[in-house]
C-alpha positions in Angstrom: -11.0 -10.8 -19.8 -13.2 -8.2 -18.1 -13.4 -4.7 -19.5 -11.0 -2.4 -17.5 -12.3 1.2 -16.8 -9.8 3.7 -18.2 -8.6 6.0 -15.4 -8.2 9.8 -16.0 -4.6 10.5 -16.9 -4.6 14.2 -16.0 -4.9 14.3 -12.1 -1.7 12.2 -11.5 0.2 14.6 -13.8 -1.2 18.0 -12.9 -3.2 17.5 -9.7 -2.5 19.9 -6.7 0.0 21.8 -8.9 0.7 25.5 -8.3 0.4 27.9 -11.2 4.2 28.1 -11.4 7.4 27.0 -9.7 10.5 28.9 -8.8 12.5 30.1 -11.8 9.6 29.0 -14.1 10.7 25.4 -13.8 8.4 22.8 -15.4 8.8 20.2 -12.6 8.7 20.6 -8.9 12.0 21.8 -7.5 13.8 19.8 -4.9 14.0 22.1 -1.9 17.1 20.6 -0.4 17.4 22.4 2.9 17.3 21.4 6.6 16.2 24.8 7.9 14.5 28.0 6.7 15.4 31.6 7.3 13.2 34.6 8.5 13.8 38.0 7.0 13.4 39.7 10.4 11.9 39.2 13.8 8.5 40.5 12.7 8.3 37.7 10.2 9.3 35.1 12.8 6.6 36.4 15.2 4.0 36.4 12.4 4.8 32.8 11.8 4.7 31.8 15.4 1.3 33.5 15.9 -0.1 31.7 12.9 -0.5 34.7 10.7 1.9 33.5 8.0 2.0 30.0 6.5 5.6 28.9 5.7 8.2 26.3 6.7 10.4 26.6 9.7 12.5 23.5 10.0 13.0 20.4 7.8 11.5 17.9 10.3 8.3 20.0 10.3 7.8 20.4 6.6 9.3 20.9 3.1 7.7 22.4 0.0 8.6 19.4 -2.2 7.2 17.0 0.4 4.1 19.1 0.8 3.4 18.9 -2.9 3.6 15.1 -2.7 1.2 15.2 0.2 -1.3 17.4 -1.6 -1.2 15.3 -4.7 -1.8 12.0 -2.9 -4.7 13.7 -0.9 -6.2 14.9 -4.2 -5.9 11.4 -5.9 -7.5 9.8 -2.9 -10.3 12.4 -2.5 -9.0 13.0 1.0 -8.8 16.2 3.0 -5.1 16.0 3.8 -2.0 13.7 3.7 1.3 13.3 5.4 4.4 11.7 4.0 7.0 9.6 5.7 10.4 8.0 5.1 8.8 4.6 4.4 5.4 2.8 4.5 6.2 1.2 7.8 7.1 4.6 9.3 3.7 5.8 8.1 1.6 2.9 9.5 3.4 2.7 12.9 3.2 6.5 13.3 -0.6 6.4 12.5 -1.2 3.6 15.0 0.8 5.4 17.7 -1.1 8.6 17.1 -4.5 7.0 17.4 -4.0 4.7 20.4 -3.0 4.9 24.1 -2.7 2.6 27.1 -5.9 0.8 27.7 -7.1 1.0 24.1 -7.8 -2.0 21.8 -6.9 -2.5 18.1 -8.5 -5.0 15.8 -6.3 -6.2 12.9 -7.3 -8.5 10.1 -4.8 -11.4 10.3 -3.7 -11.2 6.6 -2.2 -7.7 7.0 1.4 -7.2 6.1 3.5 -9.2 8.5 5.5 -6.3 9.8 2.3 -4.3 10.6 1.0 -7.5 12.3 4.2 -7.8 14.3 4.0 -4.2 15.4 0.5 -4.5 16.6 0.9 -8.0 18.2 4.3 -7.5 19.9 5.3 -3.8 20.1 2.0 -2.2 21.1 1.6 -4.5 24.1 4.6 -2.8 25.7 2.5 0.4 26.0 -0.7 -1.3 27.3 -2.5 -1.5 23.9 -4.4 -4.7 23.4 -5.3 -6.3 20.1 -7.4 -9.0 18.5 -6.7 -10.7 15.2 -9.7 -11.6 13.0 -9.8 -13.9 9.9 -9.3 -12.3 6.5 -12.3 -10.2 5.3 -14.5 -11.7 8.0 -16.8 -8.8 8.9 -18.9 -10.9 11.3 -15.7 -11.8 13.2 -14.8 -8.1 13.2 -18.1 -7.2 14.8 -17.7 -9.9 17.5 -14.2 -8.6 18.3 -15.2 -4.9 18.8 -15.1 -3.7 22.4 -16.0 -0.4 24.2 -12.3 0.3 24.3 -11.7 -0.5 20.6 -10.2 2.6 19.0 -8.8 1.4 15.6 -9.4 -1.3 13.0 -6.6 -2.0 10.5 -6.8 -4.0 7.2 -5.4 -4.0 3.7 -7.4 -4.0 0.4 -6.2 -6.1 -1.4 -4.1 -8.0 1.1 -0.7 -9.6 0.6 -0.3 -12.2 -0.8 -3.8 -13.6 -1.3 -5.4 -10.3 -2.5 -8.4 -10.5 -0.2 -10.7 -7.5 -0.4 -12.7 -6.8 2.7 -16.1 -5.2 2.4 -15.1 -1.6 3.2 -18.7 -0.2 3.4 -19.6 -2.9 5.9 -16.4 -2.2 8.0 -17.3 1.5 8.0 -20.9 0.8 8.9 -19.7 -1.1 12.0 -17.0 1.3 13.1 -18.3 4.8 12.4 -21.3 4.7 14.7 -19.0 3.5 17.5 -16.4 6.2 16.8 -13.8 3.6 15.9 -11.2 4.8 13.4 -10.5 2.8 10.3 -7.1 2.5 8.6 -6.8 0.7 5.2 -3.5 -0.1 3.5 -4.4 0.4 -0.1 -0.9 0.0 -1.5 -1.8 -2.9 -3.8 -4.9 -1.0 -5.1 -3.4 2.4 -5.6 -5.7 5.5 -5.9 -6.3 4.4 -9.5 -8.1 1.2 -8.7 -9.7 2.1 -5.3 -10.5 5.1 -3.1 -11.4 3.8 0.3 -12.6 7.3 1.4 -15.6 6.8 -1.0 -16.6 3.8 1.2 -16.4 5.6 4.6 -12.8 4.7 5.5 -11.0 7.3 7.7 -7.3 6.8 6.8 -5.6 5.3 3.7 -2.0 4.1 3.8 0.3 3.8 0.8 3.8 2.4 0.8 4.9 4.9 -1.8 7.9 2.7 -2.4 5.6 0.5 -4.5 3.2 1.7 -7.2 3.2 5.4 -6.5 6.9 5.8 -7.2 6.8 2.8 -9.6 10.5 2.5 -10.3 12.0 0.5 -7.4 14.4 3.4 -6.6 13.0 5.2 -3.5 11.5 4.5 0.0 8.6 6.6 1.1 5.1 6.3 2.7 2.0 8.4 2.8 -1.1 8.5 5.0 -4.2 10.3 3.6 -7.6 11.0 5.2 -9.5 13.3 7.4 -7.6 16.5 8.2 -7.9 16.2 12.0 -6.6 12.7 12.1 -3.8 13.5 9.6 -2.8 16.4 11.8 -2.4 14.1 14.8 -0.3 11.7 12.7 1.8 14.6 11.4 2.5 15.7 15.1 3.9 12.2 15.7 6.1 12.5 12.7 7.4 15.8 14.0 8.4 14.1 17.2 9.7 10.8 15.9 11.5 12.3 13.0 10.6 9.8 10.2 10.4 12.5 7.6 10.3 12.0 3.9 13.4 13.3 2.2 12.7 16.0 -0.4 14.6 14.1 -3.1 12.6 11.0 -2.3 9.4 13.1 -2.5 10.6 14.4 -5.9 11.1 10.8 -7.2 7.6 9.8 -6.0 6.1 12.8 -7.6 7.8 11.9 -10.8 6.5 8.3 -10.6 2.9 9.5 -9.9 2.9 11.3 -13.2 2.7 7.9 -15.0 0.7 6.1 -12.3 -2.5 5.8 -14.2 -0.7 4.5 -17.4 1.3 2.0 -15.4 -1.6 0.7 -13.3 -3.8 0.3 -16.4 -1.1 -2.0 -17.9 -0.6 -3.8 -14.6 -4.4 -4.5 -14.5 -4.5 -5.8 -18.1 -1.3 -7.9 -17.8 -2.1 -9.5 -14.4 -5.6 -10.4 -15.5 -4.2 -12.1 -18.6 -1.6 -14.0 -16.5 -4.1 -15.1 -13.9 -6.4 -16.5 -16.6 -3.5 -18.2 -18.4 -2.4 -19.9 -15.1 -5.8 -20.9 -13.9 -6.5 -24.5 -15.1 -2.9 -25.2 -16.0 -2.1 -28.8 -14.9 0.9 -27.7 -12.8 -1.0 -25.0 -10.9 -3.1 -26.0 -7.9 -4.7 -22.6 -7.5 -4.5 -19.0 -8.6 -5.4 -16.0 -6.4 -6.5 -12.9 -8.4 -9.7 -10.9 -7.7 -10.8 -10.8 -11.4 -11.2 -14.6 -11.3 -14.6 -15.9 -10.3 -12.8 -18.5 -8.2 -11.3 -15.8 -5.9 -13.1 -15.5 -2.5 -13.3 -11.7 -2.8 -14.4 -11.7 -6.5 -17.9 -10.3 -5.8 -16.7 -7.6 -3.3 -13.7 -6.6 -5.4 -15.8 -6.3 -8.5 -18.2 -4.0 -6.6 -15.5 -1.8 -5.1 -12.5 -1.7 -7.4 -12.0 -0.2 -10.9 -9.2 -2.7 -11.6 -7.5 -5.6 -9.7 -3.9 -4.6 -9.6 -0.5 -6.0 -10.6 0.1 -9.0 -8.2 -0.8 -12.6 -9.0 -0.4 -15.3 -6.4 -0.5 -19.0 -7.3 0.4 -22.4 -5.8 2.5 -24.9 -7.8 1.6 -28.5 -7.8 4.9 -29.5 -6.2 7.1 -29.2 -3.2 9.5 -26.4 -2.2 12.3 -27.7 -4.4 10.1 -27.9 -7.5 8.8 -24.4 -6.8 12.3 -23.1 -6.5 13.2 -24.8 -9.7 10.3 -23.1 -11.4 11.2 -19.7 -10.1 14.8 -20.1 -11.2 13.7 -21.1 -14.7 11.8 -17.8 -15.2 13.8 -15.5 -17.5 12.0 -12.2 -17.3 11.2 -11.5 -13.6 13.9 -11.0 -11.1 13.9 -12.7 -7.7 13.3 -9.9 -5.2 10.9 -8.6 -2.5 8.7 -5.6 -3.1 6.3 -4.9 -6.0 4.8 -2.1 -8.0 7.7 -1.2 -10.2 8.0 -1.3 -14.0 10.0 -4.5 -13.7 8.4 -7.8 -13.0 9.5 -9.4 -9.7 8.9 -12.9 -8.4 9.3 -14.5 -5.0 8.6 -17.7 -3.1 7.2 -16.3 0.2 8.3 -19.3 2.2 11.9 -18.4 1.4 11.7 -14.6 1.1 9.5 -13.4 4.0 9.0 -16.4 6.1 12.4 -18.2 5.9 12.9 -18.3 9.6 9.7 -20.4 10.2 9.3 -24.1 9.8 7.0 -25.5 7.2 4.4 -26.2 9.8 4.6 -22.7 11.2 4.4 -21.1 7.8 1.3 -23.2 6.9 -0.3 -22.0 10.2 -0.2 -18.5 8.8 -1.3 -19.6 5.3 2.1 -19.7 3.6 2.8 -22.9 1.8 6.2 -24.0 0.5 4.8 -24.1 -3.1 3.4 -20.6 -3.1 4.6 -18.0 -5.6 3.9 -14.3 -5.6 4.4 -12.7 -9.0 4.5 -8.8 -9.1 3.7 -8.0 -12.7 5.7 -5.2 -14.4 4.9 -3.4 -17.6 6.6 -5.8 -19.9 4.7 -7.3 -22.9 2.1 -9.5 -21.3 2.3 -12.2 -24.1 6.0 -12.5 -23.3 5.4 -12.8 -19.6 2.9 -15.6 -20.2 5.2 -17.4 -22.6 8.0 -17.2 -20.0 5.7 -18.6 -17.3 4.6 -21.5 -19.6 8.2 -22.5 -20.5 9.2 -22.5 -16.8 6.2 -24.6 -15.9 7.0 -27.0 -18.8 10.6 -27.3 -17.6 9.6 -28.5 -14.2 7.0 -31.0 -15.3 
């Protein structure tokens, strides 16, 4: 097992924190209000003229949400951040903010399927064209760029095959051409990867996943250059996909243990990937720490840890794979990832159920594929559970 670099435990707990909160509270208060009052007309005019920084209306800002934004920006090493009601609200708002009719977007084909659907079906209604390029194929990206290209979108790592694109190479292609880059780093978290360090303009997190870490809240965050974040915040103001203050509080609570949880995810997932690789009932394992993974070299160079998702293919058909999933005792069958509980899914039945086997395989999803989102349970017990389930379907 490779040596995992220990992340600093302090920034997630205390980063971007004011000296004190109202009423000397230890934790950030939930400012549960839809609007804010002004003491008099002079105070209103001072705010309108930009001489006083404060909140006006809940759709435009909230102190609890602002603290979440500041903390994520700090963890990413970014200039600013803006929070949303979900990860999809964040990514769609960002794309809408940065494109207009006549523009062109390049999307790596292994991006989250809903992001892919938004770019390939929805944007076309507004005259924005797109090109899909193969996973992590920087040469294909270069060939796809046009004078009207305004945005390149990818994930690092991707879902479900955990591909890691060469971020410095992407930045080197896009920055001289003034093309913006947006990386969904939900799987990596700020603990394992900071895309800003590699020249990326904007970083997306579905805060529903690792940032909150407890499968009990929906939220999304975009971090990056202040000017770009300001454009995206303006779209949020108009579209209204604001992060609720209680949701922001829950994500802030989760972030306090982020470094501890991700460190355990890294260790446990690596152990599981190594235990599965070479098992006679497993055709292949996808996890970036393995030398067999196509992105192993790039991931080792860019990442401090490889995350908590392990994807593997069973040597069997859909029925055998379902029997294996049902035999597992610890993980629950559910979508999503990043929480303290282990979750398992058969993507062919969870995310791609409406497609035929042939259509699924055309987008790289086989009937025998399993995505295992590793929680923080004892790794030896998780491995033993996997082994007994594999043995039961032999």
